[in-house]
C-alpha positions as CSV (number, residue, x, y, z in Angstrom):
1,X,11.5,18.7,11.6
2,X,7.8,19.2,10.8
3,X,5.4,16.3,11.0
4,X,2.0,16.3,9.4
5,X,-0.6,13.5,10.1
6,X,-3.0,12.5,7.4
7,X,-5.6,9.8,6.7
8,X,-5.6,8.2,3.3
9,X,-8.0,6.0,1.3
10,X,-10.8,6.7,3.6
11,X,-14.3,5.6,2.4
12,X,-15.8,8.6,4.2
13,X,-14.4,11.8,5.8
14,X,-12.5,11.1,9.0
15,X,-11.6,7.5,8.1
16,X,-8.6,6.0,6.4
17,X,-5.1,4.6,6.8
18,X,-2.8,7.0,8.8
19,X,0.5,8.3,7.6
20,X,3.0,10.9,8.8
21,X,4.7,13.2,6.3
22,X,7.9,14.4,7.8
23,X,10.1,17.2,6.4
24,X,13.2,19.0,7.6
25,X,15.9,17.7,9.9
26,X,18.8,15.5,8.9
27,X,17.8,12.1,10.3
28,X,19.6,9.1,8.9
29,X,18.1,5.7,8.2
30,X,18.5,4.5,11.8
31,X,16.8,7.6,13.3
32,X,14.0,7.4,10.7
33,X,13.3,3.8,11.5
34,X,13.3,4.6,15.2
35,X,10.8,7.4,14.7
36,X,8.4,5.2,12.7
37,X,8.7,2.5,15.4
38,X,8.1,5.0,18.2
39,X,5.1,6.6,16.5
40,X,3.8,3.1,15.4
41,X,2.7,4.7,12.2
42,X,3.7,4.6,8.6
43,X,6.1,7.5,8.0
44,X,7.2,9.1,4.7
45,X,10.2,11.4,4.8
46,X,9.9,14.1,2.1
47,X,13.2,15.7,1.1
48,X,12.8,17.9,-1.9
49,X,11.3,15.6,-4.5
50,X,12.5,12.4,-2.8
51,X,10.2,10.2,-0.7
52,X,11.5,7.6,1.8
53,X,9.0,5.2,3.4
54,X,9.2,3.6,6.8
55,X,6.8,1.2,8.4
56,X,7.1,0.6,12.2
57,X,8.9,-2.7,11.5
58,X,10.8,-1.9,8.2
59,X,11.9,0.5,5.5
60,X,9.8,0.1,2.3
61,X,10.6,0.8,-1.3
62,X,7.1,2.0,-1.9
63,X,3.9,2.9,0.1
64,X,1.0,4.4,-1.9
65,X,-1.2,5.5,1.0
66,X,1.8,7.5,2.3
67,X,2.3,8.8,-1.3
68,X,-1.3,10.1,-1.2
69,X,-0.4,12.0,2.0
70,X,2.6,13.5,0.2
71,X,0.3,14.5,-2.7
72,X,-2.0,16.3,-0.4
73,X,0.9,18.3,1.1
74,X,2.4,19.1,-2.3
75,X,-0.8,20.1,-4.1
76,X,-1.6,22.5,-1.2
77,X,1.6,24.3,-2.1
78,X,1.0,24.1,-5.8
79,X,-2.8,24.6,-6.2
80,X,-2.6,25.4,-9.9
81,X,-0.6,22.3,-10.8
82,X,-2.2,19.5,-12.9
83,X,0.5,17.0,-12.0
84,X,3.5,16.7,-9.8
85,X,6.2,14.1,-9.4
86,X,8.4,12.6,-6.7
87,X,11.1,9.9,-6.7
88,X,11.4,7.0,-4.2
89,X,14.6,6.9,-2.1
90,X,15.2,3.2,-2.3
91,X,14.8,2.4,-6.0
92,X,14.6,5.7,-7.7
93,X,11.1,5.0,-9.0
94,X,9.3,8.0,-10.4
95,X,5.8,8.6,-9.1
96,X,3.5,11.0,-10.9
97,X,0.9,12.6,-8.6
98,X,-2.6,13.7,-9.8
99,X,-5.5,15.4,-8.2
100,X,-9.2,14.8,-8.9
101,X,-11.5,16.8,-6.7
102,X,-11.0,15.6,-3.1
103,X,-9.1,12.5,-4.3
104,X,-5.5,12.0,-5.2
105,X,-4.0,9.5,-7.6
106,X,-0.5,8.0,-8.1
107,X,0.4,7.1,-11.7
108,X,2.9,4.3,-12.1
109,X,3.8,1.4,-14.3
110,X,3.3,-2.3,-13.7
111,X,6.6,-4.1,-13.3
112,X,7.9,-7.3,-14.8
113,X,8.3,-9.9,-12.0
114,X,9.5,-13.4,-12.0
115,X,6.9,-15.9,-11.0
116,X,8.3,-18.1,-8.1
117,X,7.6,-21.8,-8.2
118,X,4.6,-22.4,-6.0
119,X,4.0,-25.8,-4.5
120,X,0.3,-26.8,-5.0
121,X,-0.2,-26.8,-1.2
122,X,1.7,-23.5,-0.5
123,X,-1.4,-21.2,-0.3
124,X,-3.1,-23.6,2.0
125,X,-0.1,-23.8,4.3
126,X,0.6,-20.0,4.3
127,X,-3.1,-19.1,4.8
128,X,-3.4,-21.9,7.4
129,X,-6.6,-23.3,5.7
130,X,-6.2,-27.1,5.2
131,X,-7.5,-28.1,1.8
132,X,-7.7,-24.5,0.5
133,X,-8.0,-24.1,-3.2
134,X,-7.7,-20.6,-4.7
135,X,-10.5,-19.4,-7.0
136,X,-7.9,-18.6,-9.7
137,X,-4.2,-19.4,-10.1
138,X,-2.2,-17.4,-7.5
139,X,0.2,-14.9,-9.2
140,X,2.8,-12.4,-8.3
141,X,2.3,-8.9,-9.6
142,X,3.9,-5.6,-8.8
143,X,3.8,-1.8,-9.3
144,X,6.8,-1.4,-7.1
145,X,6.4,-3.9,-4.3
146,X,5.7,-7.5,-5.4
147,X,2.6,-9.2,-3.9
148,X,1.4,-12.8,-4.2
149,X,-2.2,-12.4,-5.1
150,X,-4.5,-15.2,-4.0
151,X,-8.2,-15.1,-4.9
152,X,-10.6,-16.6,-2.3
153,X,-14.2,-17.7,-2.9
154,X,-16.0,-14.9,-1.2
155,X,-16.0,-12.2,1.5
156,X,-16.8,-14.7,4.3
157,X,-13.8,-16.7,3.4
158,X,-11.6,-13.6,3.2
159,X,-12.8,-12.3,6.6
160,X,-12.2,-15.7,8.3
161,X,-8.6,-16.0,7.3
162,X,-6.1,-16.4,10.2
163,X,-2.9,-17.0,8.2
164,X,0.5,-18.2,9.4
165,X,2.1,-14.8,9.4
166,X,5.6,-16.1,10.3
167,X,5.5,-18.6,7.4
168,X,4.3,-15.8,5.0
169,X,7.2,-13.5,6.1
170,X,9.8,-16.3,5.8
171,X,8.5,-17.4,2.4
172,X,8.4,-13.8,1.2
173,X,12.0,-13.2,2.2
174,X,13.1,-16.3,0.3
175,X,11.0,-15.6,-2.8
176,X,11.5,-11.8,-2.9
177,X,7.8,-11.2,-2.5
178,X,6.3,-8.7,0.0
179,X,3.6,-10.9,1.5
180,X,0.2,-12.2,0.4
181,X,-2.7,-10.2,-0.7
182,X,-5.9,-12.3,-0.4
183,X,-8.8,-10.9,-2.5
184,X,-12.3,-11.8,-3.6
185,X,-14.9,-10.5,-6.1
186,X,-18.1,-9.0,-4.6
187,X,-21.5,-9.4,-6.1
188,X,-21.8,-5.6,-6.8
189,X,-18.7,-5.7,-9.1
190,X,-16.3,-4.4,-6.5
191,X,-13.5,-6.2,-4.9
192,X,-12.3,-6.7,-1.4
193,X,-8.9,-7.6,0.0
194,X,-6.6,-8.2,3.0
195,X,-2.8,-7.8,3.1
196,X,-0.6,-10.2,5.1
197,X,3.0,-9.1,5.5
198,X,3.3,-8.3,9.2
199,X,4.3,-10.7,12.0
200,X,1.8,-9.0,14.4
201,X,-1.9,-9.5,13.4
202,X,-2.7,-6.2,15.0
203,X,-0.6,-4.4,12.4
204,X,-2.6,-5.7,9.4
205,X,-2.9,-2.9,6.9
206,X,-6.3,-1.1,6.6
207,X,-5.5,-0.1,3.0
208,X,-2.7,-1.3,0.7
209,X,-2.3,0.8,-2.4
210,X,0.5,-1.3,-3.9
211,X,-1.6,-4.4,-3.7
212,X,-4.5,-2.5,-5.4
213,X,-2.1,-1.6,-8.2
214,X,-0.8,-5.1,-8.5
215,X,-4.3,-6.5,-8.6
216,X,-5.2,-4.0,-11.3
217,X,-2.1,-5.1,-13.3
218,X,-3.2,-8.7,-12.9
219,X,-6.8,-8.1,-14.0
220,X,-6.0,-5.6,-16.7
221,X,-8.7,-3.2,-15.6
222,X,-9.5,-0.5,-13.2
223,X,-11.2,-1.6,-9.9
224,X,-12.9,-0.4,-6.8
225,X,-11.4,-2.1,-3.8
226,X,-12.6,-2.3,-0.2
227,X,-10.2,-3.1,2.6
228,X,-10.3,-2.9,6.4
229,X,-13.2,-1.3,8.2
230,X,-13.5,1.9,6.2
231,X,-11.0,2.1,3.4
232,X,-11.8,2.5,-0.3
233,X,-9.2,2.4,-3.1
234,X,-10.0,3.2,-6.7
235,X,-7.7,2.4,-9.7
236,X,-7.9,3.0,-13.4
237,X,-5.7,2.3,-16.4
238,X,-4.4,5.0,-18.7
239,X,-2.2,4.5,-21.8
240,X,-0.6,1.4,-20.3
241,X,-0.1,3.0,-16.9
242,X,-2.0,2.3,-13.6
243,X,-3.4,5.0,-11.4
244,X,-4.1,4.2,-7.8
245,X,-6.0,6.7,-5.7
246,X,-8.5,7.8,-3.1
247,X,-9.2,10.4,-0.4
248,X,-6.5,12.1,1.6
249,X,-7.2,14.5,4.4
250,X,-5.3,16.1,7.4
251,X,-5.7,14.3,10.7
252,X,-3.6,16.6,12.8
253,X,-0.6,18.9,12.7
254,X,2.2,18.0,15.1
255,X,4.5,20.7,16.3
256,X,8.0,20.9,14.9
257,X,10.6,18.8,16.7
258,X,14.4,18.9,16.8
259,X,14.9,15.3,15.9
């Protein structure tokens, strides 16, 4: 089993959201989950053209920052390729990979999602902000992992959120939605967001590509999205599809293991 560490969606070299690309071996779901938990890092198992995503706390149908890590590995093997493709293990979703200079993009389609009934006070309760009113109607959107998108007034409001994570996770399981993505518009035309789908505040994502794709689907336009301390996600639309991308670079190479 070979493990490569990469950083993805970094705003500058040496920054970004970490992911491990793991190849070889014959680990089953239980062993894969245990490895992701032990490493406390998002792991993507690459088996031929199939990608299988694991967070430290759960298996996931789709993780775009880990897909960027896979793109970096595969394009290094196929330097003359214009596009490559992989398929997700859980849902068989086809992901087209592109390269653009030192950035990588994942091309995928917005998905039809049912809009759950939202009580008027639900965002306020889940975000733990009494009297909160969203800047636009909250909506669920998805490019493979549904997110409830909640617009807040400004960056100060966004940074000050201390949501009820247990309530968000419980509501998400009931509604079939993978957490809340709170977002705001910045004065320079960019956007900023935070993703809430973990029970532990320390595990808050530093970059969430699936949420960037969902927000692009909601807005109907390409965006530049800031998240965390040093992550930058760019999206664009192309013939009805959505491309989500950013930087990906090696962080380390871990020796092969017999797991």
